[in-house]
C-alpha positions as CSV (number, residue, x, y, z in Angstrom):
1,M,82.9,130.2,80.1
2,P,85.9,132.3,82.3
3,A,88.8,130.5,82.9
4,T,88.8,127.8,85.5
5,P,91.1,125.3,87.0
6,F,91.8,122.2,84.5
7,A,89.5,119.3,86.2
8,S,89.0,115.7,85.3
9,V,85.9,113.6,85.0
10,I,85.3,111.3,87.7
11,L,85.6,107.7,86.9
12,G,84.5,105.0,89.1
13,N,88.0,102.6,88.6
14,E,89.7,103.7,91.4
15,P,89.5,101.1,94.3
16,G,88.0,102.7,97.5
17,S,86.7,105.6,96.2
18,F,83.1,106.7,96.5
19,P,82.1,106.4,92.8
20,H,83.7,102.7,93.1
21,G,81.6,102.0,96.1
22,V,78.4,103.3,94.4
23,L,79.2,100.9,91.5
24,A,80.6,97.8,93.1
25,E,78.4,98.1,96.1
26,R,75.1,100.3,95.8
27,H,74.3,99.1,92.3
28,P,74.1,95.0,93.5
29,A,72.2,96.7,96.4
30,I,69.7,98.0,94.9
31,I,69.1,95.4,92.4
32,R,68.6,92.9,94.5
33,Q,66.0,95.3,96.7
34,V,64.1,96.0,93.0
35,R,64.1,91.8,93.1
36,D,62.4,91.6,96.0
37,A,60.3,94.6,95.9
38,L,57.7,93.8,93.9
39,P,56.4,89.9,92.6
40,Y,58.7,89.6,89.6
41,G,58.3,86.8,86.7
42,P,61.3,84.4,85.8
43,G,61.9,86.4,83.1
44,Q,62.8,89.0,85.1
45,H,64.9,87.6,87.7
46,R,67.0,86.0,85.1
47,A,67.5,89.7,84.1
48,L,68.0,91.1,86.8
49,D,70.5,88.2,88.4
50,E,72.1,88.9,84.8
51,L,72.6,92.6,85.2
52,L,73.9,91.8,88.9
53,K,76.7,90.1,87.2
54,S,77.6,92.4,84.5
55,C,77.6,95.1,86.8
56,A,80.5,93.0,88.9
57,E,82.0,91.5,85.9
58,G,80.9,92.6,82.8
59,T,80.7,95.6,80.4
60,V,78.4,97.9,79.2
61,A,76.3,96.8,76.8
62,P,74.1,97.8,74.0
63,L,70.5,98.7,74.7
64,P,68.3,95.9,72.6
65,A,67.6,97.2,68.3
66,D,63.7,97.8,69.2
67,A,64.3,100.0,72.6
68,P,62.5,102.8,72.0
69,D,65.2,105.3,73.1
70,R,68.3,103.9,71.5
71,A,68.7,106.6,68.8
72,A,68.6,108.9,72.2
73,W,71.3,107.1,73.9
74,H,74.0,106.5,71.2
75,A,74.1,109.9,70.6
76,W,74.5,110.2,74.6
77,G,77.4,108.3,74.6
78,L,76.5,104.4,74.3
79,A,77.9,104.2,70.7
80,E,81.4,105.1,72.1
81,Y,81.2,103.3,75.6
82,A,79.8,99.8,74.9
83,G,82.0,97.3,75.3
84,Q,83.7,99.0,78.2
85,S,84.1,98.8,81.8
86,W,81.6,100.2,84.0
87,F,84.4,101.4,85.9
88,D,86.4,103.1,83.0
89,V,83.6,105.1,81.5
90,P,82.5,108.2,83.6
91,W,80.6,107.9,86.6
92,L,77.9,110.1,86.1
93,W,77.0,108.3,82.5
94,S,77.8,104.9,83.9
95,E,75.1,105.4,86.7
96,S,72.4,106.7,84.5
97,Y,72.9,103.6,82.2
98,F,72.6,101.5,84.7
99,Y,69.3,103.1,85.8
100,R,68.1,102.7,82.4
101,R,68.8,99.0,82.0
102,L,67.6,98.0,85.2
103,L,63.9,99.0,83.7
104,E,64.5,97.2,81.0
105,A,65.2,94.3,83.3
106,V,62.0,94.6,84.6
107,G,60.1,95.2,81.6
108,Y,59.3,99.0,82.2
109,F,59.8,99.3,78.1
110,T,58.4,96.7,77.1
111,P,54.6,95.8,75.9
112,G,52.9,93.9,78.3
113,P,51.1,94.2,82.3
114,W,54.7,95.5,83.4
115,R,54.8,98.6,80.9
116,G,55.5,101.4,83.1
117,I,55.1,100.1,86.5
118,D,57.9,101.7,88.8
119,P,59.9,99.5,90.4
120,F,60.7,101.9,92.5
121,R,57.2,102.7,93.9
122,P,57.3,100.5,97.4
123,V,60.3,102.9,99.0
124,K,58.2,105.6,97.4
125,R,55.2,105.3,98.8
126,A,56.3,103.8,102.0
127,E,58.3,107.0,102.9
128,L,55.6,109.6,101.5
129,D,53.3,107.4,104.2
130,A,55.6,107.7,107.0
131,P,54.3,109.3,110.5
132,E,56.9,111.5,110.2
133,T,55.4,113.2,106.8
134,D,52.2,113.5,109.4
135,R,54.7,115.9,111.9
136,E,56.3,117.7,109.0
137,L,52.8,118.6,107.5
138,A,51.1,119.2,111.4
139,A,54.4,121.6,111.8
140,L,52.7,124.1,108.7
141,D,50.1,125.2,111.1
142,D,52.6,127.1,113.3
143,L,54.3,129.0,110.2
144,R,51.1,131.0,109.8
145,G,51.3,134.1,112.4
146,L,55.3,134.1,111.3
147,P,56.1,137.2,109.1
148,E,56.5,136.0,105.5
149,P,60.0,136.6,105.2
150,E,60.4,133.9,108.2
151,R,58.0,131.7,106.4
152,G,59.8,131.6,103.0
153,R,63.1,130.9,105.2
154,A,61.7,128.1,106.7
155,L,59.7,126.6,103.5
156,L,63.2,126.9,101.8
157,H,65.3,125.2,104.4
158,G,62.8,122.9,104.5
159,S,63.0,122.1,100.5
160,L,66.8,122.5,101.2
161,W,67.1,119.5,103.6
162,G,64.3,117.0,102.4
163,N,63.9,115.0,104.4
164,R,66.6,114.6,106.5
165,A,65.4,113.9,110.2
166,D,62.9,116.1,110.2
167,L,64.3,119.2,109.7
168,G,61.9,120.2,107.2
169,F,60.4,122.6,109.1
170,R,61.9,123.5,112.3
171,L,61.6,127.1,111.8
172,S,64.7,128.0,113.8
173,A,66.5,126.5,110.4
174,E,69.2,124.5,112.9
175,G,70.2,122.6,109.8
176,A,71.5,125.8,108.5
177,E,73.2,127.2,111.8
178,A,76.8,127.1,112.1
179,R,78.5,124.8,114.3
180,E,81.8,123.9,115.8
181,P,83.7,123.0,114.4
182,A,82.4,122.8,110.8
183,P,79.0,124.4,109.7
184,A,76.5,122.5,108.1
185,L,75.7,125.1,105.4
186,V,78.7,125.3,103.7
187,A,77.7,128.2,101.1
188,D,74.6,130.4,101.6
189,D,73.1,132.7,99.2
190,S,69.7,132.8,100.1
191,E,69.5,136.8,100.0
192,R,70.2,136.3,96.1
193,L,68.1,134.1,95.8
194,W,65.0,136.0,97.9
195,S,66.1,139.2,95.5
196,L,65.3,137.3,92.2
197,L,62.0,137.1,93.7
198,P,60.3,140.3,95.1
199,P,57.4,140.2,96.6
200,G,55.0,141.4,93.9
201,G,56.9,140.0,91.1
202,A,55.5,138.5,87.9
203,A,58.9,135.9,87.9
204,D,58.3,132.7,86.2
205,L,59.8,130.1,88.4
206,V,61.3,126.4,87.2
207,L,61.8,123.8,89.8
208,V,63.6,121.0,88.4
209,A,62.8,118.1,91.2
210,D,65.1,115.5,92.4
211,N,63.6,113.0,94.8
212,A,60.2,111.9,95.4
213,G,58.3,111.4,98.8
214,R,59.2,113.6,101.7
215,E,61.5,115.5,99.9
216,L,59.3,116.2,96.9
217,V,56.7,117.8,99.3
218,P,59.0,120.2,100.5
219,D,59.4,121.6,97.4
220,L,55.5,121.3,96.5
221,L,55.0,123.6,99.5
222,L,57.7,126.2,98.5
223,I,55.9,126.6,95.2
224,A,52.9,127.0,96.6
225,H,54.2,129.9,99.1
226,L,56.0,131.5,96.4
227,L,52.6,131.5,94.2
228,A,50.6,132.3,97.4
229,G,52.5,135.5,98.1
230,G,52.9,136.8,95.0
231,R,56.9,136.3,94.7
232,I,56.1,134.2,90.7
233,A,53.2,134.9,88.5
234,R,53.7,130.8,87.4
235,A,55.8,127.7,88.5
236,V,57.1,124.8,86.1
237,L,57.7,121.8,87.8
238,Q,60.2,119.7,85.9
239,V,60.1,116.2,87.0
240,K,62.5,112.6,85.1
241,P,60.0,110.9,82.5
242,Y,60.5,107.8,83.4
243,P,62.0,106.1,87.0
244,Y,65.6,107.0,87.7
245,Y,68.5,106.9,90.3
246,V,65.5,104.7,92.8
247,S,63.7,107.9,94.2
248,D,63.9,110.7,91.6
249,A,60.2,112.3,90.9
250,I,58.0,111.1,88.0
251,M,54.5,112.6,87.4
252,A,52.6,110.2,89.6
253,D,55.2,111.3,92.5
254,V,53.4,114.6,91.9
255,L,50.3,113.2,92.0
256,D,50.9,111.3,95.2
257,G,52.5,114.3,96.8
258,L,49.2,116.9,95.9
259,E,47.5,113.8,97.2
260,R,48.5,113.6,100.5
261,L,49.0,117.2,101.3
262,R,45.4,118.3,100.1
263,T,44.0,115.2,102.3
264,A,46.3,116.4,105.5
265,P,44.0,118.7,108.0
266,G,45.5,122.3,108.5
267,A,47.7,124.3,106.2
268,A,48.6,121.6,104.7
269,G,45.5,120.5,103.0
270,E,45.3,124.5,102.0
271,L,48.5,124.5,100.2
272,G,47.8,121.2,98.7
273,R,44.4,122.8,97.2
274,L,46.0,126.0,96.6
275,L,48.1,123.8,94.2
276,R,45.9,121.9,92.7
277,S,44.1,125.0,91.6
278,A,47.1,126.4,90.4
279,M,47.3,123.5,87.9
280,A,43.8,123.9,86.8
281,D,44.3,127.5,85.9
282,G,47.8,126.8,84.6
283,R,50.0,128.8,87.1
284,L,51.7,125.4,88.0
285,T,52.6,123.1,85.2
286,V,54.5,120.0,85.7
287,R,56.9,118.5,82.6
288,A,58.9,116.0,82.2
289,H,61.9,116.7,79.6
290,P,63.8,113.7,78.4
291,F,66.8,115.4,78.4
292,F,66.3,114.7,82.6
293,C,67.2,111.3,82.3
294,A,70.4,111.9,80.3
295,P,73.3,111.1,81.9
296,L,75.2,114.4,80.2
297,P,76.1,117.3,82.1
298,Y,73.3,120.4,81.3
299,E,75.9,122.5,79.3
300,R,74.9,120.0,76.7
301,M,70.7,120.9,77.5
302,P,69.3,121.1,74.1
303,P,67.6,124.5,72.6
304,D,64.2,124.0,73.3
305,L,65.2,122.7,77.1
306,R,67.3,126.5,76.9
307,A,65.0,128.1,76.0
308,E,62.7,127.3,78.9
309,F,65.6,128.3,81.0
310,A,66.2,131.2,78.9
311,A,62.2,132.5,79.6
312,A,62.4,131.8,83.7
313,G,63.3,134.4,86.5
314,L,65.1,131.4,88.0
315,T,65.6,128.1,87.5
316,V,65.8,126.1,90.8
317,F,68.2,123.1,90.9
318,K,66.9,120.7,93.6
319,G,69.6,117.6,95.2
320,D,72.9,116.3,94.5
321,L,72.3,114.9,90.6
322,N,70.8,117.8,89.2
323,Y,74.0,120.1,90.9
324,R,76.7,117.3,89.7
325,R,74.8,118.1,85.7
326,L,75.0,121.3,86.5
327,V,78.3,122.4,87.4
328,G,79.6,119.3,85.3
329,D,80.8,115.7,87.4
330,R,84.5,116.8,88.0
331,R,87.3,116.7,90.7
332,W,87.0,120.6,90.6
333,P,89.2,122.3,93.5
334,P,86.3,122.9,96.0
335,T,87.1,126.9,96.2
336,T,86.7,127.1,92.0
337,P,83.7,129.9,91.9
338,F,80.3,128.5,91.2
339,E,79.5,131.5,88.9
340,A,82.2,130.1,86.7
341,V,81.2,126.9,85.9
342,T,77.8,127.6,85.5
343,A,78.6,130.9,83.3
344,Y,77.0,128.6,80.5
345,F,73.7,129.1,82.4
346,P,71.3,131.3,79.7
347,G,69.5,132.4,83.1
348,P,69.6,133.7,86.7
349,V,70.4,129.6,88.3
350,A,70.0,128.5,91.9
351,A,71.5,125.0,93.6
352,L,69.4,123.7,96.7
353,R,71.7,120.8,97.3
354,T,72.4,118.4,100.5
355,L,75.9,117.2,99.6
356,K,76.0,113.2,98.8
357,S,78.8,113.3,96.1
358,E,82.6,114.2,96.0
359,V,81.6,117.0,93.5
360,I,81.8,120.8,94.9
361,T,82.1,124.6,93.7
362,G,82.2,127.7,95.6
363,L,83.7,127.1,98.9
364,T,85.9,130.2,100.7
365,D,89.0,128.9,101.5
366,A,88.2,129.1,104.8
367,T,85.1,126.8,105.3
368,E,86.7,124.0,102.9
369,A,89.7,124.2,105.6
370,R,87.3,124.2,108.6
371,L,85.4,121.1,107.1
372,V,88.6,119.0,106.3
373,A,90.2,119.6,109.7
374,A,86.9,118.2,111.5
375,E,86.1,115.5,109.3
376,G,88.8,114.8,106.2
377,Q,86.8,114.5,103.4
378,R,83.3,112.8,104.5
379,W,82.2,116.3,104.6
380,R,81.2,115.6,100.3
381,T,79.2,112.6,100.9
382,D,77.7,111.9,104.3
383,G,74.4,113.8,103.9
384,T,75.3,116.1,106.7
385,H,75.9,119.3,104.9
386,A,74.2,121.6,102.6
387,L,74.4,124.9,100.3
388,I,72.3,127.5,98.4
389,Q,74.1,128.8,95.4
390,V,73.1,131.3,92.8
391,N,74.4,132.6,90.0
392,R,73.1,135.5,87.8
393,P,74.7,135.1,84.4
394,A,74.0,137.8,81.6
395,R,71.2,136.9,79.5
396,E,71.9,135.6,76.2
397,G,72.0,138.0,73.2
398,I,71.8,141.5,76.0
């Protein structure tokens, strides 16, 4: 990797910081939300209450001896961090392990009737079934008469902004327009992205999904557009192997999203049926590698996942968590080049991200100055800014 400035790993032990607030306030709120979402029994309630107390006052506890992924978590750092405060271990690790312990508390991995039941499903389904989704899907009909580049741009921005206040399919992509005093789109490598997916090309796309519901649907629509327009030959959609970070997509969410599209009228239904056909003939594959729930940066990906990314014409990482793992969850100076911190990646890579955490790279001095002058540091975490960043590192072995 080219020389980069030193950047410390982000911890959650600084009172008043964004990571500290997530650990001290958001995680307890999530436990209470899960407790009320489904009719769990007394044992599950006790386990959730114990986790709540542990988050506030306790330390990282080991997994049960019979946990199916105990060996993996020990390799991922549990042997080192057990017994330490949740606030004193790397924030990325602490967040990830919290969700693993939450699933244990509700019996997700335990033989019995609650095994495999997603505790976040009620929230995901409510969002997918919301009237706003109907309006966004209906807006697809307005794209039919546009030239292919304009349709692609609208769908790319739909995937970028996800469920942010109906920004999904605004034809003018208003969410990306420069605005005073600071731009909503803080970095835009979209032309480089399209250059890697030319019409008539035979590239394979890997899209590493982020959230389910109204954020996954635009990802599916973007894949459908790329397949229908001949910009890609095949697509792999990578989702999480089990529920994670409240709304992250798993296979059940993909099926829900496909059914939502298939049963919609107009262009949305046509694209939904195209995707189902693509799954049947192998042009669209869904996978769920265990490493997507690992509490580690992608620089430490296993060899089989590295080989898959190396073979792809482009790998697209969606969302904030994937960005943190892609560049490393560190306190980078914002002007640190994106190309430098992703130089390890084995093939062309793109990030589509709405900013919801402190990590950021690839900004110009001028852009950072405008953002700070207008908003202090709020721009890093409030979800009102986004980025499209692309790197095309030299292929390994070339």
